[in-house]
N, C-alpha and C positions, 0 to 999 in steps of 0.2 A: 339328310335323314333326321333333322331336328324335329320335324313334325311327328316322327314315329317314336322317338326315344322318350320313355317315361322318366320323370325326374328322379324317382327312386333308384333307377338303374345307373345313375350317374355318380354314385358314391365313389370317391377316389379318383374321379376324372377331372381333368383340367378343361374348362370350357372357354373357347375363344369366340367372341362375337364380332360382328362387322364394326362395331364401335371400338372394339379392343385393338384392331390391327392398324387403325389410323383415324385421325380426326382433323377437321379443318382448323381446330384451335392449336394443334401441335404440329403434326406432320402426317400427310396422307400416304397410304401405302401405294406402291406402283400399280397394283391391280386396280385400286380405286381410281387412280389418276387416269389410267389408260382406258378403262371402260367409259369414264366421263368424257375424256377428250376425243375419243373415237366416236362420239355421239351415240353410245350404246345405252343411254338412259333418256327416256322421254317422260312418261308419267312417273317412273322411278320406283313403283311399288315392288317390282321384281328384282331391282338392281342389287340390294343387299344379298339376296340369295345367289345371284350370279357371281358376285364378288367372292362370297365364301366358298362356292364350289371351285372357283379358279384358284383361290388362295390355298385350299386344301390340296389341290393337285400340285401346286408349286412347292408346297412344303414336302411332298413326297417325291416330286420329280421336278427340280428347278429348270430343266430344259426339256419340256414336253414335246411330243409330236402332235401333229394336227389330229391324229386319231385319238390321242389322249384327251385333247381339248374337247372334241365333239362328244366323247364318252362322258367327260366330267360335266358338261353342260346339258346332257340329254335329259336329266331329271328335273331341269328348271323350266318353268313356263314363262313366256313373255307374250303379251297380247298386243302391244302397240308398236314397240320399236322395230320388231322383226329381228331375226337372229344375225343378219349380215353385219351390222355395225358392232354388235356384241362380239361376234367371232373375229372381226377385224381388229378390235382392241386386244383381245386375248391372243391373237395370232402373233403379236409383236414379241411375245415371250418364247416363241417357237423358232428354232434356228432355220427350219425349212420355210417358215412363214415369211422370211426376209428375201426369199428367192423372187426374182422379177417375174417368173412365170406365175407363181402363186398370187402375185399382185396384178395380174392381167397384162403383163408385158408381152409384146409379140416375139421379141428375141429373148432367148433364155441363156443365162450364164452357164447353166448345166450342160447345154448343148455346145459350149465353146463359142457361142455367138455373143458379140458385143452389142450393147444397147447404143445405137448410133445417135440417139437424140441428144442434142446439146442441152446443157442445163437451162439456157434461156428459152428453149422450146418445150421444157417440161410442162406437162399438164398440171393444173392446180390440184392440190391434194386436200382432203378433208381434215387431215391432221398431220403434224410434223413429228415423226417418231424420234427424231434426233433430240428433241427437247424433253423426252420422257425421263423420269427418274430411273436409274438402273436398279435391277433386282439384286439385292445382296442377301443371300441366305443366312449369312453370319449375323445379320441384324434382327432376325426374327425372334419372337418370344421363345424362351426355353421351357421345357416341361418342369413344373415345380419340383425341386429335389425332395421336399417333404412328402410328396405323393409317391415318389419312387421308393423312398424308405418305407412308407406305409404298405406299399404293394409287396415289398420284399420281406416284410415281417411274417413270421410263421404262425403267429397267434391270431389266425383269422377267426372272426366271430360271426355268428348268424345275424343278419340284419333284419330288423322288423320295423315297418312303418305303419302307423295306424291313422286312417283317415276317418271321415265322418261315417261312411258306410262300407269302407273297404280296408282290408289289411294286406300289406305286401311283405312277403317273406323271401329272403335270399339265403338259401343254405350254402354251406361251404364244402360238404362232402357228399358222395354218392349215397352212402348209407342214410344220411339225414334226409336226402331228397326222396329216397324210396319210402322211408317212414312217413314223411309228410304226405306223399301220394296215397299211402295206405290209409292214413287217418282222414285225409280230405280228397277222396277220389275224383270229386267233381271240380276241384280247383284247377284252373288251366295253368299250363307252363308257358311262361312268356320269355322268348329269347329276343326276337326282332320286333315284336309287337305289330307285325304287319297284318295280323288276323284279329287278335283280341282287341287291339287299340281301336280300329275302325268300328268294330261291333259296339264297343262302349260309347264311342263318340257319336256315331250316327244312328245306331239302332236302340240306344238306351239300355243295352244289356248290363245287368248288375252281377258282378262276381264278388261275393263277400271276402273271398281269399284268393290272392294271386301268388303263385310260386315262381320266382325268377332264378333259374339254375345257372346263371352266367358265370358263377365262380366254381362250378363243379368241373374239375380238370378232365375227368374221364370222358366228358361229353365232347371234348375237342381233340381226343387222341386220334392219330393216324397210324395204321399198321399195315405194312405191305406183306402179302403172303405169296405162295407159289401160284395161286389161281386168280388173285386179284388184290384189291386194297380195301381195308375197312376204314371208313371215314367217320369221325365222330358226328353224331346227329346234331350237335350244337354248332358245328362249323358253319360260318356264314357262306353264302353263295359265292362271294368274292374270293374267300379262302379256298373253296372247292374249285373254282375256276383256275386260280393260280396253281393249285396242286396238280390238276389234270394237265395243264399246259406244260408244267415241269416234267411230268411223267411221259408225256407224248414225245418229248425230245430225248428221253433216256431209254425208251423201250422200242423194240422192233415195230414197224408200222402195222403188221398184221395183228398185234396184240392190243392196239389202241383204237379199234373201230368205235367201240362204245364211248371211249373217252372223248374222241373227236366229235361225235354226235352230241354229247352233252355240252362240250365247249361251245358248239354252234348255238345250241338252245339257250345256254346261260347268257350268251352275248346279247340275246334279244329279250331276255326276261327282265321286265321292270326297267330300272335304270341303275347306274352305279351306286347311287345313294341307297336305293332299296336293297340291292345285292349286298351292300356292306353290312346290313343288319339282319336281313332275312336268313333263316337257318335252313339247312338241308332237311333235318328232321321235321321241322315245322311245316315245310312245304309238302312233305309226304303225308303227315297225319292230318293236315287241314283237309285233304282229300277234295279239293275243288274239282268240279267236273271238267273245267277247261284248263287244268294245270298243264304247264309246259314240260315239267320234269317227269311227272309220274308215268306218262305213256312210254317214254324212252327208258326209264328205270325198269318198268315192268317188261318191256320188250327185251331188255338186256339181261333178264333173269337175275336181277338184283334181289337182295333180301335185307331185312331189318333185324338187328339184334335188340331184344327187348329185355328189360329187367323189372322185376316187381318183388314183393315180399316172398313170393313163391320161388324165386330164382331167375335164372336167365334162360331164354329160348330164342330160336331164330325163326322168323316168319317170312316166307317167300312173298315178294311183291308181285302178285298176279291178279287175275280176275276176282279171286275169292277175297283178296285183301280189302277191296273197296266194296262196302256193302250198301251204301246209300249216300245221299247228298251230305257231304261233310262228315261221313262216318266210315270207320275202318273196323277190322276184326279185333283190334286191340281193345283190351279191357280198360275201364276208367282208371284203374290203379297202375297200369303199365307205363313205363318210361322208355321211349325209344333211345337206345344207347348209342348205336352206330349203324352204318349202312354199308353193306358189302357191294362193291362194284367190280364185277369180274373182268379179267382180260378176255379179249376176243381170240378166236382161233383162226388158223389159216383157212380161207374159203368162207369166212363169215363176214357179212356186211351189215352195218347198222346205220340207220339214218334217222334224224329227227327233223320233222318238217312242221311248219306252222303257217297259218294265214290269219292275219289280224288287221284291224283298221289302219294301224300304223306299224312301222317296222319295230319300234321300241316303245316302252312305256305304254303298253296297251294289252288288255286281256285278249288272248287268242280267240278267234271265232271257232276255228277247228285246229287242233294240234295232234300230232301223231308221233309214235315211235315205231319203227319197223326194223325187223331183223330177219335175215335169211342166211342159211348155212348150206354150202355145197361140199360134197367130198371132193378131194383133189382131182383136177382135170375133168370134172363133170359139171353139167348144167342141170342135173336132176336135184330137186330140192330135198334136203334131208330134214331140215327144221325151218320153221317160219313162225314169226310172231308179229301180229299187227294189233297195236293198241291205239285207240283214239280218245281224245279229250274234246269236249264240246258237243258230243253226240248223245247225251243222256245225263241222268243225275250223277253218274260216276264215270271214272275212266273205264272204257269198255274194250273188251277183246273181241276182235272179229273172228271168232272161233271157226265158224262154218266156212268163211273165206279161206282161212289157213288150211282147213281140210281139203278144200278144192284145189289148193296149190301143192300140198305135201305129196312127195313121191313122184311128181310129174316134172318134165323138163321146163325150165324157165323160158317160155317162148310166147309168141303172140296168142296162140290158141289157148294156152293155160290161163294167161292173163285176161283174155276176153271173157272166159267163164268166171274168173274171179271177180271181175267188175260187176257182172250180173248178180252174183251171190252177195257181194258187198252191199249193193244198192238195196237188195231185199232184206239183208240182215240188219243194217243200220237204218231202220225206218224211224222217222220222227213224226209224232202226231202234229196236225196243223197248229194246235195250241201249245206246243212245246215252249217252255221258258226260254227267253232269249230271241224268239222269232227267227226270221230268215231261214225257215226250214228247208226250202228247196235249194237255197244257196249252200247251206251246210252239207246237205246230202251230196250236192255236186262237188263240193270241196273234197269229200272223202275219196271220190273217184280221181279227182285231179292229183291229190297227194300220193295215192297209190301209183298213178301213172308216172309221176315224177320219180318215185322210188324205182319203178321199172326201168326208166331211162338210165338212172344211175347204176343199177345192177348190170344192165346190158353193157354199159361202158366199162365196168370193172371186169366182166367176163371176157370182153374183147381184149382188154389190156393183158389178161392172163392167158390169152390164146386158147380159151375154151371154146369160143365161137368165132367163126370166120365171116358171118353174115354182115351185110351192110346194116349199120344201125343209125338211128336218128342222131341229130347233133346233141352234144352234151349241154345240159342246162347249167348256165353259170349263175351264181347269186347276183342280186342287184348291187351295183357299185355303191360304195359308201363315201367315196371321195367327194370333197367339196370342190366344185368346179371353179377354176380361176374366173375372177370377175373384176370389172373395173367400172366404177361410177364416175361419170363425167359431168361437169357443170361449168357454167360460164365463168371465166376468170374476170376479175375486176380490171379496169384499165390500168396500165402501168403507171400513169401519172396520178392515180388516185392517192390522196393523202393517207399515210399509214394510220392516222387517227380516225379515219372515216371507216366505220364498220359495215356500211351498207354493201350487200353483195358478198360479204366474206362468210365462210363457214364458222360461225360463232358457236361455241359450246353452249348447251342449255344452261340457263341462268342458275338452275338449282342442281345441276348434275353432280357436283362435288358433294353437296349435302345429301343427295339421294344415295350416292355411292358409299358414304360413310355412315349411313343410318341416322343422320341428324335431321333429315327432312320430317316434318310433322304432318301426319295424316289425321283424319278425323278421330280415329280410335286411339291415336297416340296422345290425345289431350288428357292430362292427368285427371284422375277421379276426384270429384269435389266432395266435400263433406255432406253426407246424407244422400248421396246419389243412388238412384235406383236403376235397375236394368229391366228392359221390356222385351218380352218374347211373344210373338204373335201365335194365335191359335187359328188354324185354317181348316177349311172344309175338306172332308174326305170323300165327298160325293160331287158328281159332275152337275147334276140338276135335281134339286130336292127341296122340299119344305123343311124348315127347322121346326121340330115339334117340341124340343126341350133343350135347355141349357143349364147344366148343374155345375156350379162352381164351388160348392160347399167343401168338397174334399181338398181342392187346391188351396183354399183359404186356411185350412188347418195345418198345412205343411210349414216347417220352419223356414223363416226368411221371406215367405210370401206376404206382400203388403196389401195388394188389392188386385181385382180383376176389372179391367176397363171394357165397357160395352157401349153400344150405340146410345144408351140412356144417359151416359155421362157427357155427351157432346153438348156444349152450351150454344153453339151456333149451327151452321149448316151441316147436315149429316151426310151430304153427298156433294161431290165435286162436279160442276157443270163441264161437259166436254163436247164441244162442237154440236150442240143441239140435243145431246143426251146427258144422262147423269150417272155417276159412278159412286155407289155407296162406300163410305169409309168402313163400316162394319155391316155385314149381312144381318138383317133383322128377322125377316120372315122366310126368305128363299135364297138358296145359293145357286150360282150359275156355272161354277167350275170347281174342280179340285184345286185347292190352294187359295180360294177366296177367304179373306180375313173375316172371322166371326167375332172374336174378342181378343184381348191381350192380357197377359199376366205380368204384374209388377213385383219384383223381389229385390232383396238387397244384393244378390249376386246373380251372375248369368246362370250358374249351375242350379241355384234354387228356383230361378224363373223357369228354366227348362223343365225341372221336376214338377213345378206347379202346372205348367202347360199340359204336361202328360196326364195330370189328374183331372183336368176339366172334361166333363162328359157332355157330348152333344148327340141328340137323337134326331133322326131324319125320317122323312117319308119320301121315298124316291118318286120323282115325276116321270111320266112316260116320254119316250122318244128323244133322248138327248142328241144333240147334233155335234159331231166331232170333225168331220172332214168337209172339204170343199164340195165333194160330190153330194154329201147329205144336204148341205145348205142349198145347193142348186135345185135338188129335188124338192125341197120344202120351201123354196123361195125366201130363204132367211138372209136378208141383206140389211146393211145400214144405208140409210138415205143421206144425201142423194147419190144415185148411181150416175156415173159420168159417161158422156159420149163426145167424141170429137171426130170431125170428118174434113177431108180435103178432096176436091174433085168429085167425079161421079163413079163410085166404085162399082155399082150394079151394071152400068153401061160398059165400063172397062172390061169386066169379066167376059162380055160377049165378043170382044175383039182381040183376045189374046190367043196365042198358039196352044198354051197348056194351062191347066188349072190343077193345083195340088192342095190337099187339105191335111193338116197335121196338128199335133199338140205336144206340149212338153210340160212336165210338172217339176217344180223345184221345192224342196223341203225348207223348213225353217232353219234358224241358226241361233245359238245361245250367245249373248253378248260376251259372257265370261270375262268381264272386267276383273282385274286382279283384286281390287278392293271391292268387297261386296257393299250393298246399300248400308250406309253408316250415317248416324246423326246423333247429336246431343242437344237437348232443349233445356235451357237454364232459365228459370224465373228470376228476374232481376230483383223483385221485391217491392217495387213501387209502381203505381199507376198502370198495373197490368202489363208491364213490359216483359218481353221475352228475348233472349238471345238464342239463336239457332245456329249451331256449328254443324255443317252438313256437307256431304259430298254430292254436289248436284251441278248440272250444266246450266240451270236456269234459276238463279237465286231469287229473281223477282217473282216468279211463279210460287216459290216456296213461301215467300213473305205474304203474298196474297192469300194462298191456301190456308196458312196457319191463322191469319187474321180472320178470315171468314169462318173458319171452324170454331174459333174461340169467341167470335162475335166482338172483336175489338178492332180498333183502327190499325191500318197497315203500318203507320209510323211508330206503333208500339212494338213492332217485331223487327229485330235487326238480324240479318242473315249473313253469316261469316263463311266464306269459302276460300280456304288457303290454297288447296290443290286437290285434285282427284286422282285416285289410283286407277285411271281408265274409266270410260263411260260409253262411248260409241253410240250414243242415242238412248241408252238404257237408264239414264239418271235424270229423267225429266218428269213425265206424267206420274209414273208409279212412285217416284221419290216424293212428289208432292202429297200423295195419299199417305205414305208412311210417315212423313213429317207431321201431317195433320193428326194422325193417331198418336204419335209420340207427344205432341204438344198438349193433347187432351189429358194424357197421363200426368204431365208436368203441371197442368192447370189444376187438376183434381187434388194432387198431393202437395202442391207447392214445393216440390223438390226437383232437383235436376234429374232428368231421365235420359238414359242412353239406349239406343237401339242399333245393334250391329247384327245383320243377318248372317247366319251360317251359309256356306256355299250351297248346301242342299235346299235350305229355305229360300234362298235367293232364286235358284233355278226353278223352284216350284211356283213361287208367287209371281215372279216377273215374267213377262213374255219376251219374245225375241224378234228375229226377222220374220216377216210374213211368208208363210208358204204360198206359192202362187201356181195356179193352173192357167196356162196360156194356150188358147186354141186359135188357129189361123187358117184362112183360105187365101191362097196366093195365085195370082195370074201373071204369067210371064211369057216372053217370046223365046224362040229357039236360039237367039243370039245371046241370051242371058239377061236381057233387060226385064226388070220387074215392073209391071205396069199397074198392078192393083193388089192391095192386101186388105183383108177384113180381119181384125183382131178381136178376140174376146178374152179379157183378163178377169180372173177371180182370185182375190186375196183372202186368206183365212184371218179374219180380224180378231176372233176370240169373243169373250163374253161381254166386253165393254168396248165402246167405240175407239177410245184412246185417240191415236192419230191415223187410224186406218183409212178414213175418207181422203185425207190429204195425201196419203201414200198412193192410193189408187189414182188420184189426180196426177201425181208426179209420174207414174208409170205411163199414162196416156201422153204426157208432154214429151216423152222420149221415144215415141213409137217409131220415129224415123231413124234414130241413131245418126249415122253419118250418110244415110242414103236418101237420094232425091227420088222418091216414089210418087208419081204424079197423082195417083188416086189411092187415098188412104182413109180407113175408117177404124176407129177403136172404141170398144165398149169396156168399161171397167166397173167392177162391183166389189165392195168389201163385205165378206160373208160374216154373218153373226153366228157364232158357234159356242159350244160349252167347253172351251179351253181357256187358260189364262190369256188375257188380252195381249196381242202382239203390238209392238210399238215401233218407234223410230229406231233405225239401225243404219250404220254407215251406208250411204248411198240412197237411203230413204225411198226404197222401192225400185230404184233405177237398175241395180244389178239383176233383179228378177225380170224386169221388163226387157232389158237388153239381151238376156239369155234367150228369151222367146224370139226376139228379132233375129239374132244370129243363128238360132236353130232353123228358123225359116229360110235364111239365106243358104245354110248348109243343105237343106232339103232340096232347094232349087238346083244347087250345084250337083247333087247326087242324081237328081232326075235327068239332068242334061249330060251328066258324065264329064263335067268340067271341074277344074280345081276351084275350090271355094274362094281363094283370093282373087281369081279372075272375075267371078260374079260380084264380089265386093267392089272391086275397082270399077267395073262397068257402071255400077249403080250409085257411086259416090256423088255427093254434091260437087258441082264444077261451076266456076264463074259466079257472078252475083246471084245470091240465092235467097229464098224465103222459106221459112219452116212452116209446118202445118198449123202452128199457132201464130202465124203471121208476123214473125220477127225477121227482119232483113239482116243478112250477115255475109261475110266473105269467107269461103272455104279454102282460101289460099294456104293458110297454115296447116289445115287438115291434109291437103294434097302434098305439101312439102314434107310434113312429118311422115306420111305414108311412103313417099319415094325415098326419103333419107333412111328410114328404118329398113326398107328392103335392100337398099344399097349397102349400108354399113353392116347389116347382119349377113350379107351374101345369101339372101333368102333363096334365090333361084338355084344356086349350086347345092345348097343344103337340102332343098326339096328333092332334087334329083338323087342325092346321096341317100336320103330316107327311103325313097321308092326302091332304089337298088338294094338297100339293106333288107327291106321287107320281102323282096323277091327271093333273096338268098337265105333267109332265116324263117324256119317254119314256126317256131314256138315264141320267139321274142320279136316284138314289133316296135317300131318307132313312129313318132308323129311330129309334125311341125305345123304351127298355125300363126297367122298374123291377123289381128283384129283391130279395126279402127274404133274410136269412141268419140262422141260429141256429147259433152255433159253440160247441162244447164244449171248454173249455180244460182239458185233462187228458190223461193217457195211461192205457191199460189196464194197463200194467206199473206197479205202485205205486211201485217204487223210482225211476222216472223223474220222479215228482212231488215228490221230496224236495228240500229246499234248507235252507241254514243261514246264520245271520248272528249275529255276536257284537257286542253294543253295550256299550261302556264309557262310563259317565257319571262325569266327575271332579268334584271339589269346586269347581274354578274355573269350572265350567260347560261346559268343552270336552267334546266327544263323539268317541269313536273307534269307527268301524263297520268290522268285518271281515266280508266276505261272500264267498260262493262263486261269484259271477257272473263271467262274462268280458265284457270290453268289445268288442263287435263292431259298434258303430255305433248301438246302441239307446240309448246314454247311461246305462248302469246306474250309473256313478259319479255322474253329474249328478243322477239320481233319488235316490240315497242321500243326497247333500248336501242336496237339497230336503227 
């Protein structure tokens, strides 16, 4: 939760950083060692966060369970390593993680079975856990005694911190808090900073005064009464979760229906890190429309106790409480003091359900709280509450649906009427914020149906109904399945000093795990350094009619505004026959196109200056956004590509069946952990510049900066230490950003740093190309595919970037692993008004192969055959030639296919899946096996070049100089091997 905690809130706290728990200069911590040696660090940008999440868990629980570990790591993102090796390293702290079954062993000690493998037949392991440093909790840092004494002192004083434009006040008593709110009703209360913090950071919201009541004890009081429990509004969601779990074990089951529903919802709300700081009261008064807690609190008849200068009062949490987006009935001067959560009654059932893009750390698409109450021994509904989030600007009550159910027996007839009423009652306009209107409406029915199944199950258990009821819906499993990674062992006679073929730890893994690894933005600030913030277009296609920078230049700290007029050399970058402007001068072609840039002494001042720049536009007609728009208006980048093999037209006349289909694949954000980052430093003589940058292609950066500044390339030195991930996204757009930053350094003759915020990065840079694939396939009744005609359309965006190369690459993988005698492919990169899409892992091949495999699936469905049979029938066999006339042997492909089927026991598992699907109405399983043939090369020959210089000295030492950049793949480690 470090990204959420305001510095002012840390008064009296002891802060431990990743550098503080261990260092390569002294001694590394066991967590740092294990994550490094288990190969859990590649680019390393996420590693310190992973280490600290695990360290915090071990400080609280030295022998964690696997569930504890997954909970602790759920709030951390990793983009390149993948979570398996990270979990493998952390698993070594877990007693159950040492079980042979958890490590992929066939025989399990827990079942009383012995592992019969002799040590000499043991499979090679990626790391040796026996060599790890033991975890000794007694050697950890202690909490500073002086801070304990300070906390125990009774003379608490109000803390006030004054910033440039903001004041932070932390009162010590409830009376003082009420007085502050009365005097400053618009000042927000900040507990966990999960709402106000993002608003300030991302939306530029300014609060002249912020009140932090974290030291007001009354906000954390818990009082149990005869009808329920009052929980302090300042209690964190983690504390609430622990309290409810404790009470569930102490109270009769019938009293804890609401508690258990809230526990389930809290387990999926955010992550452990967020729940540790987010408060119960903050969650309620923020009144987000897709809040996870508010619907279940409202359905459970909870209420809020409020205090103000006028006294205390209780406000029910119901439909009237939420009056608009982010608004409640509470007055500006009100303070939420505590929340009442009632005990449930016998015959009362409460459920909280949600549907989100991911199980955790994801805003819900639709969330709901549902409660129904029956009198004893009856199925007639006495009370019912249905509240939904994500179905409007507020948490909404399905009042009419409740009326349709009230007083009627809970049966199929009643629920069928309720579904119709619900669909009519919770209508969303097509333009509703958040989109996915039909999906959200369908989800309301789905969630009510799930509630229905649960209630029927409960009524059956209570012997209220005797009817046959559908199967019970079980939650999705959370267990991490046992797995085993196998690799080829080195020969037994290989010298111990010979590292080739051995699983070597990443060269920089220890540095990355201890926080010592230096990334571009870690380079210390130099004297006189300036920060650059880009100003981007807010229109998709428009003429620029005015650019006013006068207000920005008046602001404190702002040094200059850089425009196209300041560029001494080329104002556009040549790209495969097209040009991309560094700064838009007359016309913008997408939202996010750079128009100018603000230079200031700090990042904060630069952002403030950027917000003050005024650009006026004249919208141009008919912008193009989608592939369908581009096809309709024939908006393409040239050249379009075609490739053919055999006679497709003739082949279609001689097949048994012809099928036409299509599939569309959306784009994907690179989401490298380290955003676009660079530092340009003028050397001071002969127009020399040093560029410290996070890029995959240093030579392109050197060339781009030199051409932009109209100097020779040898005057530009490009330094790339390491990258915090890239995946294709730090090539073309990075050269444009580096050129802009170098202009600023040229003009001011001062070092200039540019590090994009995540939102800026995602706005300005493109990602994977969305692709529409259409196909016409001719095949025989035995499954042989005789002819396919493909049409591919990729959304390239507003500049060409590498779109033409990617559309070429798609065509060169039309066959995948299949020998189709007659093949034809057309590929076009569409010119649209979105940010330019660019290279991304696979370079168009994943999109192309999705279309191919979807075509194969369609053939299988048309014939009623299993898809793997169709794949096997059409695979390359014997000496083969691709459609681009390369000869190759598919023996390895065949061997991999057969070995994969054999070792995975595919046939038996397929039968088990089919049997499961016949026996289960609501839950379904699937299994698939897909071959792939990937061509490792580029159509542009210069992209395939590389160089290395190897010096071998007389003393046996070797010096290797190579042109690769370290972006997590371990290129230096491989060179050392």
